[in-house]
PDB file of N, H, CA, C and O in Angstrom:
ATOM      1  N   MET A   1     169.780 106.719  38.673  1.00  0.00           N
ATOM      2  CA  MET A   1     169.271 105.485  39.224  1.00  0.00           C
ATOM      3  C   MET A   1     170.508 104.603  39.574  1.00  0.00           C
ATOM      4  O   MET A   1     171.475 104.450  38.827  1.00  0.00           O
ATOM      5  N   ALA A   2     170.361 104.074  40.736  1.00  0.00           N
ATOM      6  H   ALA A   2     169.576 104.198  41.342  1.00  0.00           H
ATOM      7  CA  ALA A   2     171.636 103.332  41.160  1.00  0.00           C
ATOM      8  C   ALA A   2     171.326 101.649  40.660  1.00  0.00           C
ATOM      9  O   ALA A   2     170.203 101.151  40.579  1.00  0.00           O
ATOM     10  N   ASP A   3     172.495 101.024  40.392  1.00  0.00           N
ATOM     11  H   ASP A   3     173.407 101.428  40.458  1.00  0.00           H
ATOM     12  CA  ASP A   3     172.383  99.647  40.036  1.00  0.00           C
ATOM     13  C   ASP A   3     172.951  99.001  41.254  1.00  0.00           C
ATOM     14  O   ASP A   3     174.164  99.003  41.462  1.00  0.00           O
ATOM     15  N   ILE A   4     172.074  98.436  42.078  1.00  0.00           N
ATOM     16  H   ILE A   4     171.088  98.434  41.909  1.00  0.00           H
ATOM     17  CA  ILE A   4     172.428  97.855  43.405  1.00  0.00           C
ATOM     18  C   ILE A   4     173.240  96.480  42.986  1.00  0.00           C
ATOM     19  O   ILE A   4     174.358  96.278  43.461  1.00  0.00           O
ATOM     20  N   GLU A   5     172.744  95.721  42.247  1.00  0.00           N
ATOM     21  H   GLU A   5     171.837  95.885  41.860  1.00  0.00           H
ATOM     22  CA  GLU A   5     173.728  94.638  41.865  1.00  0.00           C
ATOM     23  C   GLU A   5     175.218  94.930  41.545  1.00  0.00           C
ATOM     24  O   GLU A   5     176.127  94.210  41.957  1.00  0.00           O
ATOM     25  N   LYS A   6     175.403  96.009  40.800  1.00  0.00           N
ATOM     26  H   LYS A   6     174.665  96.594  40.465  1.00  0.00           H
ATOM     27  CA  LYS A   6     176.721  96.452  40.560  1.00  0.00           C
ATOM     28  C   LYS A   6     177.606  96.667  41.695  1.00  0.00           C
ATOM     29  O   LYS A   6     178.783  96.318  41.783  1.00  0.00           O
ATOM     30  N   MET A   7     176.790  97.376  42.684  1.00  0.00           N
ATOM     31  H   MET A   7     175.833  97.659  42.612  1.00  0.00           H
ATOM     32  CA  MET A   7     177.476  97.911  44.002  1.00  0.00           C
ATOM     33  C   MET A   7     178.111  96.637  44.817  1.00  0.00           C
ATOM     34  O   MET A   7     179.216  96.664  45.359  1.00  0.00           O
ATOM     35  N   PHE A   8     177.193  95.485  44.806  1.00  0.00           N
ATOM     36  H   PHE A   8     176.295  95.463  44.366  1.00  0.00           H
ATOM     37  CA  PHE A   8     177.516  94.411  45.618  1.00  0.00           C
ATOM     38  C   PHE A   8     178.943  93.871  44.939  1.00  0.00           C
ATOM     39  O   PHE A   8     179.880  93.713  45.721  1.00  0.00           O
ATOM     40  N   TYR A   9     179.127  93.622  43.732  1.00  0.00           N
ATOM     41  H   TYR A   9     178.366  93.751  43.097  1.00  0.00           H
ATOM     42  CA  TYR A   9     179.994  93.203  42.962  1.00  0.00           C
ATOM     43  C   TYR A   9     181.416  94.103  42.907  1.00  0.00           C
ATOM     44  O   TYR A   9     182.438  93.746  42.321  1.00  0.00           O
ATOM     45  N   GLN A  10     181.242  95.324  43.640  1.00  0.00           N
ATOM     46  H   GLN A  10     180.412  95.614  44.116  1.00  0.00           H
ATOM     47  CA  GLN A  10     182.363  96.177  43.779  1.00  0.00           C
ATOM     48  C   GLN A  10     183.127  96.135  45.005  1.00  0.00           C
ATOM     49  O   GLN A  10     184.168  96.739  45.262  1.00  0.00           O
ATOM     50  N   VAL A  11     182.389  95.245  45.811  1.00  0.00           N
ATOM     51  H   VAL A  11     181.543  94.753  45.603  1.00  0.00           H
ATOM     52  CA  VAL A  11     182.980  94.946  47.343  1.00  0.00           C
ATOM     53  C   VAL A  11     183.553  93.676  47.443  1.00  0.00           C
ATOM     54  O   VAL A  11     182.935  92.612  47.464  1.00  0.00           O
ATOM     55  N   GLN A  12     184.884  93.850  47.508  1.00  0.00           N
ATOM     56  H   GLN A  12     185.387  94.715  47.491  1.00  0.00           H
ATOM     57  CA  GLN A  12     185.574  92.527  47.678  1.00  0.00           C
ATOM     58  C   GLN A  12     185.615  91.687  48.968  1.00  0.00           C
ATOM     59  O   GLN A  12     185.603  92.221  50.077  1.00  0.00           O
ATOM     60  N   VAL A  13     185.656  90.582  48.816  1.00  0.00           N
ATOM     61  H   VAL A  13     185.665  90.148  47.915  1.00  0.00           H
ATOM     62  CA  VAL A  13     185.667  89.757  50.178  1.00  0.00           C
ATOM     63  C   VAL A  13     187.221  89.476  50.355  1.00  0.00           C
ATOM     64  O   VAL A  13     188.005  89.160  49.460  1.00  0.00           O
ATOM     65  N   PRO A  14     187.500  89.664  51.724  1.00  0.00           N
ATOM     66  CA  PRO A  14     188.928  89.534  52.142  1.00  0.00           C
ATOM     67  C   PRO A  14     189.290  87.892  51.872  1.00  0.00           C
ATOM     68  O   PRO A  14     188.532  86.940  52.057  1.00  0.00           O
ATOM     69  N   ALA A  15     190.503  87.869  51.440  1.00  0.00           N
ATOM     70  H   ALA A  15     191.119  88.642  51.289  1.00  0.00           H
ATOM     71  CA  ALA A  15     191.023  86.377  51.093  1.00  0.00           C
ATOM     72  C   ALA A  15     190.771  85.346  52.175  1.00  0.00           C
ATOM     73  O   ALA A  15     190.480  84.184  51.890  1.00  0.00           O
ATOM     74  N   GLU A  16     190.885  85.782  53.418  1.00  0.00           N
ATOM     75  H   GLU A  16     191.122  86.726  53.650  1.00  0.00           H
ATOM     76  CA  GLU A  16     190.595  84.766  54.471  1.00  0.00           C
ATOM     77  C   GLU A  16     189.184  84.499  54.848  1.00  0.00           C
ATOM     78  O   GLU A  16     188.824  83.652  55.666  1.00  0.00           O
ATOM     79  N   GLN A  17     188.355  85.373  54.114  1.00  0.00           N
ATOM     80  H   GLN A  17     188.647  86.061  53.449  1.00  0.00           H
ATOM     81  CA  GLN A  17     186.773  84.928  54.426  1.00  0.00           C
ATOM     82  C   GLN A  17     186.383  84.420  53.027  1.00  0.00           C
ATOM     83  O   GLN A  17     185.176  84.193  52.940  1.00  0.00           O
ATOM     84  N   ARG A  18     187.030  84.205  52.009  1.00  0.00           N
ATOM     85  H   ARG A  18     188.010  84.390  52.080  1.00  0.00           H
ATOM     86  CA  ARG A  18     186.261  83.635  50.845  1.00  0.00           C
ATOM     87  C   ARG A  18     185.885  82.201  51.117  1.00  0.00           C
ATOM     88  O   ARG A  18     184.927  81.769  50.475  1.00  0.00           O
ATOM     89  N   LYS A  19     186.365  81.559  51.794  1.00  0.00           N
ATOM     90  H   LYS A  19     187.143  81.910  52.315  1.00  0.00           H
ATOM     91  CA  LYS A  19     186.130  80.133  52.118  1.00  0.00           C
ATOM     92  C   LYS A  19     184.598  79.889  52.551  1.00  0.00           C
ATOM     93  O   LYS A  19     183.971  78.841  52.395  1.00  0.00           O
ATOM     94  N   TYR A  20     184.132  81.090  53.130  1.00  0.00           N
ATOM     95  H   TYR A  20     184.642  81.941  53.256  1.00  0.00           H
ATOM     96  CA  TYR A  20     182.550  81.156  53.521  1.00  0.00           C
ATOM     97  C   TYR A  20     181.782  81.339  52.273  1.00  0.00           C
ATOM     98  O   TYR A  20     180.569  81.131  52.320  1.00  0.00           O
ATOM     99  N   LEU A  21     182.356  81.718  51.116  1.00  0.00           N
ATOM    100  H   LEU A  21     183.341  81.887  51.078  1.00  0.00           H
ATOM    101  CA  LEU A  21     181.462  81.726  49.848  1.00  0.00           C
ATOM    102  C   LEU A  21     181.969  80.849  48.954  1.00  0.00           C
ATOM    103  O   LEU A  21     182.211  81.288  47.829  1.00  0.00           O
ATOM    104  N   ARG A  22     182.193  79.672  49.198  1.00  0.00           N
ATOM    105  H   ARG A  22     181.997  79.315  50.111  1.00  0.00           H
ATOM    106  CA  ARG A  22     182.560  78.498  48.210  1.00  0.00           C
ATOM    107  C   ARG A  22     181.346  78.099  47.513  1.00  0.00           C
ATOM    108  O   ARG A  22     180.260  78.300  48.056  1.00  0.00           O
ATOM    109  N   PHE A  23     181.412  77.588  46.436  1.00  0.00           N
ATOM    110  H   PHE A  23     182.294  77.424  45.995  1.00  0.00           H
ATOM    111  CA  PHE A  23     180.424  77.059  45.759  1.00  0.00           C
ATOM    112  C   PHE A  23     180.975  75.839  44.894  1.00  0.00           C
ATOM    113  O   PHE A  23     182.166  75.721  44.606  1.00  0.00           O
ATOM    114  N   LEU A  24     179.939  74.911  44.496  1.00  0.00           N
ATOM    115  H   LEU A  24     178.971  75.007  44.729  1.00  0.00           H
ATOM    116  CA  LEU A  24     180.520  73.714  43.667  1.00  0.00           C
ATOM    117  C   LEU A  24     179.982  74.089  42.211  1.00  0.00           C
ATOM    118  O   LEU A  24     178.918  74.694  42.079  1.00  0.00           O
ATOM    119  N   TRP A  25     180.887  73.642  40.958  1.00  0.00           N
ATOM    120  H   TRP A  25     181.751  73.150  41.065  1.00  0.00           H
ATOM    121  CA  TRP A  25     180.574  73.856  39.726  1.00  0.00           C
ATOM    122  C   TRP A  25     180.791  72.595  39.011  1.00  0.00           C
ATOM    123  O   TRP A  25     181.857  71.980  39.028  1.00  0.00           O
ATOM    124  N   TRP A  26     179.393  72.123  38.180  1.00  0.00           N
ATOM    125  H   TRP A  26     178.527  72.623  38.166  1.00  0.00           H
ATOM    126  CA  TRP A  26     179.598  70.949  37.341  1.00  0.00           C
ATOM    127  C   TRP A  26     179.906  71.450  35.993  1.00  0.00           C
ATOM    128  O   TRP A  26     179.084  72.169  35.424  1.00  0.00           O
ATOM    129  N   GLU A  27     181.122  71.105  35.382  1.00  0.00           N
ATOM    130  H   GLU A  27     181.789  70.521  35.845  1.00  0.00           H
ATOM    131  CA  GLU A  27     181.202  71.292  33.947  1.00  0.00           C
ATOM    132  C   GLU A  27     180.169  70.712  33.109  1.00  0.00           C
ATOM    133  O   GLU A  27     179.827  69.534  33.220  1.00  0.00           O
ATOM    134  N   ASN A  28     179.656  71.543  32.251  1.00  0.00           N
ATOM    135  H   ASN A  28     179.934  72.499  32.161  1.00  0.00           H
ATOM    136  CA  ASN A  28     178.589  71.200  31.202  1.00  0.00           C
ATOM    137  C   ASN A  28     177.295  70.486  31.950  1.00  0.00           C
ATOM    138  O   ASN A  28     176.535  69.687  31.403  1.00  0.00           O
ATOM    139  N   ASN A  29     177.219  70.893  33.157  1.00  0.00           N
ATOM    140  H   ASN A  29     177.837  71.542  33.601  1.00  0.00           H
ATOM    141  CA  ASN A  29     176.131  70.589  34.045  1.00  0.00           C
ATOM    142  C   ASN A  29     176.038  68.993  34.385  1.00  0.00           C
ATOM    143  O   ASN A  29     175.039  68.502  34.911  1.00  0.00           O
ATOM    144  N   ASP A  30     177.174  68.258  34.028  1.00  0.00           N
ATOM    145  H   ASP A  30     177.985  68.657  33.600  1.00  0.00           H
ATOM    146  CA  ASP A  30     177.178  66.853  34.240  1.00  0.00           C
ATOM    147  C   ASP A  30     177.513  66.362  35.886  1.00  0.00           C
ATOM    148  O   ASP A  30     178.628  66.198  36.380  1.00  0.00           O
ATOM    149  N   ILE A  31     176.334  66.210  36.468  1.00  0.00           N
ATOM    150  H   ILE A  31     175.428  66.344  36.067  1.00  0.00           H
ATOM    151  CA  ILE A  31     176.547  66.069  37.960  1.00  0.00           C
ATOM    152  C   ILE A  31     177.180  64.321  38.054  1.00  0.00           C
ATOM    153  O   ILE A  31     177.323  63.844  39.180  1.00  0.00           O
ATOM    154  N   SER A  32     177.441  63.670  37.113  1.00  0.00           N
ATOM    155  H   SER A  32     177.324  64.058  36.199  1.00  0.00           H
ATOM    156  CA  SER A  32     178.024  62.319  37.411  1.00  0.00           C
ATOM    157  C   SER A  32     179.592  62.548  37.487  1.00  0.00           C
ATOM    158  O   SER A  32     180.287  61.604  37.866  1.00  0.00           O
ATOM    159  N   LYS A  33     180.176  63.742  37.150  1.00  0.00           N
ATOM    160  H   LYS A  33     179.612  64.508  36.843  1.00  0.00           H
ATOM    161  CA  LYS A  33     181.477  63.846  37.399  1.00  0.00           C
ATOM    162  C   LYS A  33     181.665  64.755  38.862  1.00  0.00           C
ATOM    163  O   LYS A  33     180.746  65.256  39.510  1.00  0.00           O
ATOM    164  N   GLU A  34     183.060  64.807  39.160  1.00  0.00           N
ATOM    165  H   GLU A  34     183.807  64.400  38.634  1.00  0.00           H
ATOM    166  CA  GLU A  34     183.185  65.476  40.266  1.00  0.00           C
ATOM    167  C   GLU A  34     183.202  67.107  39.967  1.00  0.00           C
ATOM    168  O   GLU A  34     183.692  67.602  38.952  1.00  0.00           O
ATOM    169  N   PRO A  35     182.670  67.733  40.878  1.00  0.00           N
ATOM    170  CA  PRO A  35     182.374  69.315  40.849  1.00  0.00           C
ATOM    171  C   PRO A  35     183.954  69.799  41.149  1.00  0.00           C
ATOM    172  O   PRO A  35     184.764  69.123  41.784  1.00  0.00           O
ATOM    173  N   SER A  36     184.228  71.168  40.533  1.00  0.00           N
ATOM    174  H   SER A  36     183.571  71.718  40.018  1.00  0.00           H
ATOM    175  CA  SER A  36     185.233  71.790  41.249  1.00  0.00           C
ATOM    176  C   SER A  36     184.705  72.863  42.052  1.00  0.00           C
ATOM    177  O   SER A  36     183.584  73.354  41.922  1.00  0.00           O
ATOM    178  N   VAL A  37     185.621  73.209  42.928  1.00  0.00           N
ATOM    179  H   VAL A  37     186.532  72.810  43.034  1.00  0.00           H
ATOM    180  CA  VAL A  37     185.378  74.074  43.993  1.00  0.00           C
ATOM    181  C   VAL A  37     185.700  75.402  43.760  1.00  0.00           C
ATOM    182  O   VAL A  37     186.874  75.592  43.441  1.00  0.00           O
ATOM    183  N   HIS A  38     184.898  76.481  43.841  1.00  0.00           N
ATOM    184  H   HIS A  38     183.944  76.326  44.101  1.00  0.00           H
ATOM    185  CA  HIS A  38     185.373  78.039  43.738  1.00  0.00           C
ATOM    186  C   HIS A  38     184.955  78.771  44.729  1.00  0.00           C
ATOM    187  O   HIS A  38     183.938  78.469  45.354  1.00  0.00           O
ATOM    188  N   GLU A  39     185.637  79.768  44.987  1.00  0.00           N
ATOM    189  H   GLU A  39     186.463  80.014  44.479  1.00  0.00           H
ATOM    190  CA  GLU A  39     185.327  80.736  46.099  1.00  0.00           C
ATOM    191  C   GLU A  39     184.877  82.212  45.370  1.00  0.00           C
ATOM    192  O   GLU A  39     185.588  82.452  44.393  1.00  0.00           O
ATOM    193  N   LEU A  40     184.052  83.039  45.589  1.00  0.00           N
ATOM    194  H   LEU A  40     183.475  82.845  46.383  1.00  0.00           H
ATOM    195  CA  LEU A  40     183.734  84.263  45.346  1.00  0.00           C
ATOM    196  C   LEU A  40     184.758  85.331  45.902  1.00  0.00           C
ATOM    197  O   LEU A  40     185.121  85.272  47.077  1.00  0.00           O
ATOM    198  N   CYS A  41     185.125  86.115  45.209  1.00  0.00           N
ATOM    199  H   CYS A  41     184.830  86.163  44.255  1.00  0.00           H
ATOM    200  CA  CYS A  41     186.084  87.211  45.563  1.00  0.00           C
ATOM    201  C   CYS A  41     185.191  88.569  45.715  1.00  0.00           C
ATOM    202  O   CYS A  41     185.729  89.612  46.085  1.00  0.00           O
ATOM    203  N   VAL A  42     184.067  88.515  45.468  1.00  0.00           N
ATOM    204  H   VAL A  42     183.630  87.668  45.167  1.00  0.00           H
ATOM    205  CA  VAL A  42     183.120  89.887  45.596  1.00  0.00           C
ATOM    206  C   VAL A  42     181.850  89.178  46.191  1.00  0.00           C
ATOM    207  O   VAL A  42     181.518  87.993  46.238  1.00  0.00           O
ATOM    208  N   HIS A  43     181.297  90.270  46.601  1.00  0.00           N
ATOM    209  H   HIS A  43     181.566  91.233  46.563  1.00  0.00           H
ATOM    210  CA  HIS A  43     179.891  89.869  47.346  1.00  0.00           C
ATOM    211  C   HIS A  43     178.816  89.710  46.088  1.00  0.00           C
ATOM    212  O   HIS A  43     179.049  90.243  45.003  1.00  0.00           O
ATOM    213  N   LEU A  44     177.758  89.020  46.303  1.00  0.00           N
ATOM    214  H   LEU A  44     177.568  88.587  47.184  1.00  0.00           H
ATOM    215  CA  LEU A  44     176.900  88.958  45.276  1.00  0.00           C
ATOM    216  C   LEU A  44     175.353  89.239  45.709  1.00  0.00           C
ATOM    217  O   LEU A  44     174.908  89.144  46.852  1.00  0.00           O
ATOM    218  N   GLN A  45     174.671  89.590  44.587  1.00  0.00           N
ATOM    219  H   GLN A  45     175.033  89.667  43.658  1.00  0.00           H
ATOM    220  CA  GLN A  45     173.260  90.160  44.997  1.00  0.00           C
ATOM    221  C   GLN A  45     172.488  88.840  45.518  1.00  0.00           C
ATOM    222  O   GLN A  45     172.602  87.791  44.884  1.00  0.00           O
ATOM    223  N   GLY A  46     171.814  88.904  46.517  1.00  0.00           N
ATOM    224  H   GLY A  46     171.721  89.756  47.032  1.00  0.00           H
ATOM    225  CA  GLY A  46     171.074  87.805  47.028  1.00  0.00           C
ATOM    226  C   GLY A  46     171.809  87.134  48.229  1.00  0.00           C
ATOM    227  O   GLY A  46     171.263  86.286  48.934  1.00  0.00           O
ATOM    228  N   GLY A  47     172.955  87.531  48.392  1.00  0.00           N
ATOM    229  H   GLY A  47     173.398  88.220  47.819  1.00  0.00           H
ATOM    230  CA  GLY A  47     173.693  86.906  49.557  1.00  0.00           C
ATOM    231  C   GLY A  47     173.271  87.583  50.890  1.00  0.00           C
ATOM    232  O   GLY A  47     173.269  88.813  50.902  1.00  0.00           O
ATOM    233  N   VAL A  48     172.925  86.930  51.981  1.00  0.00           N
ATOM    234  H   VAL A  48     172.927  85.930  51.971  1.00  0.00           H
ATOM    235  CA  VAL A  48     172.220  87.420  52.961  1.00  0.00           C
ATOM    236  C   VAL A  48     173.183  88.505  53.669  1.00  0.00           C
ATOM    237  O   VAL A  48     172.667  89.440  54.281  1.00  0.00           O
ATOM    238  N   SER A  49     174.401  88.393  53.592  1.00  0.00           N
ATOM    239  H   SER A  49     174.820  87.634  53.095  1.00  0.00           H
ATOM    240  CA  SER A  49     175.340  89.440  54.145  1.00  0.00           C
ATOM    241  C   SER A  49     175.669  90.493  53.282  1.00  0.00           C
ATOM    242  O   SER A  49     176.092  91.543  53.766  1.00  0.00           O
ATOM    243  N   SER A  50     175.524  90.353  51.978  1.00  0.00           N
ATOM    244  H   SER A  50     175.180  89.500  51.585  1.00  0.00           H
ATOM    245  CA  SER A  50     175.825  91.410  51.054  1.00  0.00           C
ATOM    246  C   SER A  50     175.298  92.805  51.249  1.00  0.00           C
ATOM    247  O   SER A  50     176.125  93.703  51.087  1.00  0.00           O
ATOM    248  N   PRO A  51     174.031  93.158  51.578  1.00  0.00           N
ATOM    249  CA  PRO A  51     173.534  94.543  51.903  1.00  0.00           C
ATOM    250  C   PRO A  51     174.468  95.068  53.030  1.00  0.00           C
ATOM    251  O   PRO A  51     175.124  96.098  52.876  1.00  0.00           O
ATOM    252  N   GLY A  52     174.506  94.367  54.108  1.00  0.00           N
ATOM    253  H   GLY A  52     173.974  93.530  54.233  1.00  0.00           H
ATOM    254  CA  GLY A  52     175.238  94.887  55.366  1.00  0.00           C
ATOM    255  C   GLY A  52     176.697  95.289  54.939  1.00  0.00           C
ATOM    256  O   GLY A  52     177.185  96.370  55.268  1.00  0.00           O
ATOM    257  N   CYS A  53     177.441  94.245  54.100  1.00  0.00           N
ATOM    258  H   CYS A  53     177.045  93.366  53.833  1.00  0.00           H
ATOM    259  CA  CYS A  53     178.746  94.423  53.814  1.00  0.00           C
ATOM    260  C   CYS A  53     178.894  95.538  53.063  1.00  0.00           C
ATOM    261  O   CYS A  53     179.672  96.421  53.425  1.00  0.00           O
ATOM    262  N   SER A  54     178.122  95.644  51.853  1.00  0.00           N
ATOM    263  H   SER A  54     177.491  94.927  51.559  1.00  0.00           H
ATOM    264  CA  SER A  54     178.034  96.754  50.972  1.00  0.00           C
ATOM    265  C   SER A  54     177.719  98.267  51.585  1.00  0.00           C
ATOM    266  O   SER A  54     178.161  99.294  51.071  1.00  0.00           O
ATOM    267  N   ASN A  55     177.082  98.238  52.487  1.00  0.00           N
ATOM    268  H   ASN A  55     176.724  97.403  52.904  1.00  0.00           H
ATOM    269  CA  ASN A  55     176.654  99.460  53.307  1.00  0.00           C
ATOM    270  C   ASN A  55     177.908  99.926  54.026  1.00  0.00           C
ATOM    271  O   ASN A  55     178.288 101.095  53.961  1.00  0.00           O
ATOM    272  N   TYR A  56     178.592  98.903  54.771  1.00  0.00           N
ATOM    273  H   TYR A  56     178.283  97.954  54.824  1.00  0.00           H
ATOM    274  CA  TYR A  56     179.575  99.303  55.604  1.00  0.00           C
ATOM    275  C   TYR A  56     180.829  99.830  54.532  1.00  0.00           C
ATOM    276  O   TYR A  56     181.510 100.832  54.752  1.00  0.00           O
ATOM    277  N   ALA A  57     180.942  99.167  53.635  1.00  0.00           N
ATOM    278  H   ALA A  57     180.388  98.354  53.456  1.00  0.00           H
ATOM    279  CA  ALA A  57     182.148  99.549  52.734  1.00  0.00           C
ATOM    280  C   ALA A  57     181.787 100.843  52.056  1.00  0.00           C
ATOM    281  O   ALA A  57     182.754 101.561  51.798  1.00  0.00           O
ATOM    282  N   LEU A  58     180.605 101.290  51.714  1.00  0.00           N
ATOM    283  H   LEU A  58     179.820 100.707  51.924  1.00  0.00           H
ATOM    284  CA  LEU A  58     180.197 102.573  51.295  1.00  0.00           C
ATOM    285  C   LEU A  58     180.502 103.617  52.307  1.00  0.00           C
ATOM    286  O   LEU A  58     181.079 104.651  51.971  1.00  0.00           O
ATOM    287  N   LYS A  59     180.093 103.361  53.690  1.00  0.00           N
ATOM    288  H   LYS A  59     179.624 102.521  53.963  1.00  0.00           H
ATOM    289  CA  LYS A  59     180.192 104.388  54.535  1.00  0.00           C
ATOM    290  C   LYS A  59     181.765 104.543  55.035  1.00  0.00           C
ATOM    291  O   LYS A  59     182.227 105.657  55.280  1.00  0.00           O
ATOM    292  N   LYS A  60     182.474 103.447  55.153  1.00  0.00           N
ATOM    293  H   LYS A  60     182.099 102.542  54.954  1.00  0.00           H
ATOM    294  CA  LYS A  60     183.674 103.388  55.466  1.00  0.00           C
ATOM    295  C   LYS A  60     184.633 104.125  54.401  1.00  0.00           C
ATOM    296  O   LYS A  60     185.651 104.703  54.782  1.00  0.00           O
ATOM    297  N   THR A  61     184.305 104.081  53.232  1.00  0.00           N
ATOM    298  H   THR A  61     183.478 103.612  52.923  1.00  0.00           H
ATOM    299  CA  THR A  61     185.079 104.719  52.057  1.00  0.00           C
ATOM    300  C   THR A  61     184.757 106.265  52.288  1.00  0.00           C
ATOM    301  O   THR A  61     185.687 107.073  52.312  1.00  0.00           O
ATOM    302  N   SER A  62     183.434 106.671  52.456  1.00  0.00           N
ATOM    303  H   SER A  62     182.679 106.015  52.436  1.00  0.00           H
ATOM    304  CA  SER A  62     183.153 107.842  52.550  1.00  0.00           C
ATOM    305  C   SER A  62     183.917 108.758  53.682  1.00  0.00           C
ATOM    306  O   SER A  62     184.248 109.936  53.551  1.00  0.00           O
ATOM    307  N   ILE A  63     184.096 107.975  54.740  1.00  0.00           N
ATOM    308  H   ILE A  63     183.827 107.018  54.846  1.00  0.00           H
ATOM    309  CA  ILE A  63     184.693 108.427  55.940  1.00  0.00           C
ATOM    310  C   ILE A  63     186.260 108.614  55.494  1.00  0.00           C
ATOM    311  O   ILE A  63     186.871 109.669  55.671  1.00  0.00           O
ATOM    312  N   ASP A  64     186.798 107.497  54.919  1.00  0.00           N
ATOM    313  H   ASP A  64     186.302 106.640  54.775  1.00  0.00           H
ATOM    314  CA  ASP A  64     188.268 107.485  54.687  1.00  0.00           C
ATOM    315  C   ASP A  64     188.819 108.565  53.746  1.00  0.00           C
ATOM    316  O   ASP A  64     189.968 109.003  53.803  1.00  0.00           O
ATOM    317  N   TYR A  65     187.804 108.972  52.809  1.00  0.00           N
ATOM    318  H   TYR A  65     186.871 108.616  52.762  1.00  0.00           H
ATOM    319  CA  TYR A  65     188.208 109.934  51.819  1.00  0.00           C
ATOM    320  C   TYR A  65     187.502 111.351  51.847  1.00  0.00           C
ATOM    321  O   TYR A  65     187.613 112.207  50.970  1.00  0.00           O
ATOM    322  N   GLU A  66     186.811 111.440  52.919  1.00  0.00           N
ATOM    323  H   GLU A  66     186.721 110.744  53.631  1.00  0.00           H
ATOM    324  CA  GLU A  66     186.194 112.739  53.249  1.00  0.00           C
ATOM    325  C   GLU A  66     187.010 114.106  53.002  1.00  0.00           C
ATOM    326  O   GLU A  66     186.592 115.058  52.342  1.00  0.00           O
ATOM    327  N   GLU A  67     188.139 114.030  53.597  1.00  0.00           N
ATOM    328  H   GLU A  67     188.479 113.257  54.133  1.00  0.00           H
ATOM    329  CA  GLU A  67     188.865 115.228  53.346  1.00  0.00           C
ATOM    330  C   GLU A  67     189.316 115.498  52.101  1.00  0.00           C
ATOM    331  O   GLU A  67     189.272 116.622  51.601  1.00  0.00           O
ATOM    332  N   GLU A  68     189.745 114.538  51.574  1.00  0.00           N
ATOM    333  H   GLU A  68     189.781 113.625  51.981  1.00  0.00           H
ATOM    334  CA  GLU A  68     190.265 114.542  49.841  1.00  0.00           C
ATOM    335  C   GLU A  68     189.269 115.024  49.187  1.00  0.00           C
ATOM    336  O   GLU A  68     189.594 115.908  48.394  1.00  0.00           O
ATOM    337  N   PHE A  69     187.946 114.715  49.234  1.00  0.00           N
ATOM    338  H   PHE A  69     187.682 113.997  49.878  1.00  0.00           H
ATOM    339  CA  PHE A  69     187.028 115.208  48.351  1.00  0.00           C
ATOM    340  C   PHE A  69     186.140 116.198  48.944  1.00  0.00           C
ATOM    341  O   PHE A  69     185.315 116.699  48.179  1.00  0.00           O
ATOM    342  N   ALA A  70     186.148 116.542  50.045  1.00  0.00           N
ATOM    343  H   ALA A  70     186.818 116.135  50.666  1.00  0.00           H
ATOM    344  CA  ALA A  70     185.300 117.685  50.675  1.00  0.00           C
ATOM    345  C   ALA A  70     185.602 119.080  50.104  1.00  0.00           C
ATOM    346  O   ALA A  70     184.719 119.916  50.294  1.00  0.00           O
ATOM    347  N   ALA A  71     186.656 119.457  49.463  1.00  0.00           N
ATOM    348  H   ALA A  71     187.374 118.778  49.308  1.00  0.00           H
ATOM    349  CA  ALA A  71     186.989 120.573  48.761  1.00  0.00           C
ATOM    350  C   ALA A  71     186.181 120.641  47.489  1.00  0.00           C
ATOM    351  O   ALA A  71     185.553 121.632  47.117  1.00  0.00           O
ATOM    352  N   SER A  72     186.256 119.545  46.893  1.00  0.00           N
ATOM    353  H   SER A  72     186.766 118.740  47.195  1.00  0.00           H
ATOM    354  CA  SER A  72     185.335 119.614  45.355  1.00  0.00           C
ATOM    355  C   SER A  72     183.887 119.358  45.482  1.00  0.00           C
ATOM    356  O   SER A  72     183.164 119.395  44.486  1.00  0.00           O
ATOM    357  N   ALA A  73     183.382 119.073  46.785  1.00  0.00           N
ATOM    358  H   ALA A  73     183.969 119.044  47.594  1.00  0.00           H
ATOM    359  CA  ALA A  73     181.995 118.992  46.824  1.00  0.00           C
ATOM    360  C   ALA A  73     181.293 120.162  46.569  1.00  0.00           C
ATOM    361  O   ALA A  73     181.826 121.230  46.871  1.00  0.00           O
ATOM    362  N   PRO A  74     180.053 120.144  46.004  1.00  0.00           N
ATOM    363  CA  PRO A  74     179.262 121.337  45.667  1.00  0.00           C
ATOM    364  C   PRO A  74     178.647 121.909  47.026  1.00  0.00           C
ATOM    365  O   PRO A  74     178.290 121.183  47.954  1.00  0.00           O
ATOM    366  N   ASN A  75     178.564 123.394  47.025  1.00  0.00           N
ATOM    367  H   ASN A  75     178.854 123.984  46.271  1.00  0.00           H
ATOM    368  CA  ASN A  75     178.128 123.905  48.142  1.00  0.00           C
ATOM    369  C   ASN A  75     176.560 123.566  48.380  1.00  0.00           C
ATOM    370  O   ASN A  75     175.841 123.432  47.390  1.00  0.00           O
ATOM    371  N   SER A  76     176.093 123.445  49.517  1.00  0.00           N
ATOM    372  H   SER A  76     176.677 123.554  50.322  1.00  0.00           H
ATOM    373  CA  SER A  76     174.791 123.066  49.782  1.00  0.00           C
ATOM    374  C   SER A  76     173.962 124.351  50.154  1.00  0.00           C
ATOM    375  O   SER A  76     172.766 124.255  50.431  1.00  0.00           O
TER     376      SER A  76
END
C-alpha cells in the first residue's frame, strides 16, 4: 500500500516558488508576539496543488529514467 502523504513530502518546491507556500508561526502559540515567516520546501498533503505537482514529478521521473531502469524491469 502506498503512503500518499509521504509522496507529497518527497516532491521539492523550486526555491523561486517557495514564496507561494509561506506561513506564519507563533512561538509557543503566543499570538501577542510577532510571528516568524517560513516557507515550505516540499509539497504538503492537503495543498490544492500537491496532487498535480506530485503526479507530474512521478511521471517526469519515470520518463527521465526509463532507459536506465528498463533493463531491470520484470518481463510482463
